[in-house]
N, C-alpha and C positions, 0 to 999 in steps of 0.2 A: 471404547478405545478406537477412535476413528483412524489411527495410523496403523492398526493391525489389520490383517487380511479379512475383509468383509465383502470383497468384490473379486471377480475373476482376475487372478494375478498374471503378470507377464513373466515368463520364465526365460532364463539365460544361463548357460554353463560358464563358470569362471574361466575354464580353459579356452573357450571360444572368444570370450571377451579379451583375454590377454593376447590372443593371436591377431584379432582384427579391430579391436576397440569396443568399448561397452555399447555405445549407440548403435554401431553397425551390427553387433551380436544380437541385440534386442530385435532389430528389424529383420535380420536373416532368420531368426527363430520364428518370428511371426509369419513371415512368408512361407517358411517350411510347414508351419501348422496348417495354413490354408491349402498348400499344395497337396497335402495328404488327403484333403477332402474335396479337391477339385475334380470336376468331370470335363474340364476344357482341355481336350487333347488336340494339339496342333503340331504338325511336322514330327510326330512321334514323341512329343514331350507334354507333360502337364503344365498348364499355365494358370496364373491368377492375375486379375486386373483390378485396379482401383486408382482413384485420383488421390493426390496428396492430402486434400482435406479429409477424405474418408479414412486414409491410413492414420491420420493424426487423431481421429476420433477413437480409433482402436488403441492408440499408444499416446495418450495425452500426458506423458510424463515430462516433456520438455516445456520450457517457458514459451517457446515459439515454434511454429511449424518450420521455420528456416533451418533450425538445427537438425530436424528430422530429414529435410530435403538434402542437406549437405551429406548426411550419413548414407542416404540412398545413392547419391552421386559417387561417394567413395567406394561403395560396394560395386557399382557399375565399372568404375575405373580399375578396381582390383580383378574384375572378370568373374566375381562370385555371383553377381546378379546379371542375368541375360535379359535384355528387353526386346520387345517386338510390338507391332501394331496389327492386330487382327480385327479391328473394329470394322463394322459394316459401313458406317458413314465415314467418308473421307475427312470430314471436318473434325471428327472425334479423335483427339490426340491422347486419350487415356492410354497409359502404358500397360503392357502385359509383361509379367515377370515369371522367370523360372530360375532355379538355382543350378549353377554348374557344380554338381556334387563331386565330379572327378577332380576339379581344381581344388575344392575344399578339402578332399581327402589327401591330395598331394601336399597342400599347405600344412596339414596336420602331420604328415610323415616328415616333412622338412623340419618342422618345429621339434619333433621328437628326436631326430638325428642330431640337431644342433644341441639339444639338452644333454644327450648322451655324450657328445663330444666335449661339452663344457665340464661335465662331471668327471670324465676321464682325465682331462687336462688338469683339473683342480687336484685330483688324487696324485698325479705325477708331480705337480708343483709342490704339494705338501710333502711327498716323499723325498724329493730333492732337498727341500728345506730342512728336513730332519737329519739327512745324511751329510749335508755340506755346511761348512761354517760360512756365515754371511760375511763378505768383505765390503761392508758399507763404506769404509773409508776411501774406497776406490771410486765411488760414485761421484760425478761432478757436483760441486757445491751449487746450491741454489742462490747464485749471486744476484745482485741488483741488475747486472748487465743481462743475465738470462731472463729475469722478470720483465725488463723493459722490452726485450725482443719479443716475448710472448704477447705482451700487451699491445705492441705495435702490430703484430699479426692479427689480433682480434679487432683492433681499430680499423685495419685495412678491410676486413671482412664487412664490418658495419658500414664503413664508408662506401664500399662497392654497392651494398644493398641500397643505401641512400640514393646513390646516383641512378641506379636502375629504377627505383621507386619514382624518382622525379620524372623519368621518361614517361611513365604511365600517368602520374598525377598531373603533369602539365597538360595532358589531353582530356582529363576528366572535367566535365562542365560545372559541377557543383562542389566548390572547394570548402566544404565545411567538415570539421573534425579531422584535420590533417594528421595530428599526432596519433589519434586512435587508428586512423587508416594505415599509417606506417607500421604500427605495432601488429595489426592484422596481416599486413603484407609480409613482414619479417617471419612471422609464425608460419604462414602459408608457404613461403619460398623454402624455408628450412625443413619442411615436412617431407619433401620429395624432390629428387633431381628433375622430375617431370614437370614441376611447377616453374614455368619460365615466363619471362616477360612477353615472349612471342604469343603464348597462349592467352595471357591476360589482355594483350592488345587486340587480339582477335575477338575476345569476348566483349571488349569495349566497343568495337565496331558494330557488333550485333546489337548491343544495348543502344548505341546512338541511332542505329537504323530504326529500332523499335520506337524510340522517342520521336523520330521524324514521322513515322507512319501513324503514331497515336499522339497527336498534338495536345490532347487533354492531359497527358502524363507530365509530371515534373521530374527532373533528375533527382534521384535520392541523394542524401548527404554522402559525401565521399567516405566517411567512416562506416556507413551502412553498406555501401556497394563493395568495399574492399573486405568486408566481413563475410565472405562467402556468397554474397548476392550476385556476383558476376557469373555464377553457375546457374542462375535462374533460367528456367525454360521459357523462351520467348518465341511466340508465333509471329514471325515476320514473313512478309511476302518473299523476300530474297535474303536468306541468312548471310550471304556474302554481300556487303553493301554495294550499291550501284557505283559506277565509276566516279560520279561527282562527290561521293562521300569519301572515296579513297584519295582524292586529289589533295595535294599539299595545301594546307591552310584550312581544311574543312573543320577540324577540331577547334581551331582558333575562331572561325566564324560562329560555331555553335556556342563557344564560351561568351562571345560578345552578345549573343542572343539572350543568355540568361543572366548576364552581369548587371548589377545594380548601377544605373547611370545617374541616379539622384533625381530623376524626373518622376519617379513613381509609376512608370508605365510598363515596366518589365514584369515577366511572370513571377519572379521571386522577390520583387521590390516590396519591402515593408512587411514581408511575411516571416513570422517567427517560426522556430523549429517546432514548437508545440502545435502550430496550426497546420503543419504539413502532414499528409496522410501516410508517412513512412517514418 
């Protein structure tokens, strides 16, 4: 039975998975496992370090390393994973990790308080329902006018997202997979109020700088970049693009550089998606 346990299993508590997400819970548990065995003490804390490929070897349950990298990033944004660099060589960018156990404990307490509040509220609601006669005839009818109003509100929300997506998409150099890119964008924007166009445009500047400094790289498909790849760690000489990259028209110039002009002499001219390395 190859699908039953015959290798060291990855463990995760359902409660933790509900709090922070399944992928994030698996990673946090694995980091905790190694922290308990670590002898790396820096600034009064235990640390573990590893590259993404090495982490992926330990947790090969996702189809791609990208999913794991995104989960690591989410844990960093939540403040549950603290990162540092204690490497002796300056060029070594391998991250060191520790868990903020105090923040994790606080998150657990907040979740328990919320659960207790919901339970109490539900009991009160059930009690009121048993003691009071429901006057449903006084509720406003669900008229077509009300439905149209709600639909209009939803349409405005989607319309706004489309406009803001176009702001970023117009600057992205490889316009392949726009529909999928927009779906990824919508999901990402709605996941948190911290997910803004300003952040995405800053990440795009870093990515464009990386392409300029590494001319052998081709811009990945738009559908790929918008699917969390904007959070890739890029080692650029200057994370904030030089002034010439910030000038008006820089993105347009770069788009011209990769656009197919029909002459067969551009980087992406005549290359199919299957032949690209991403």
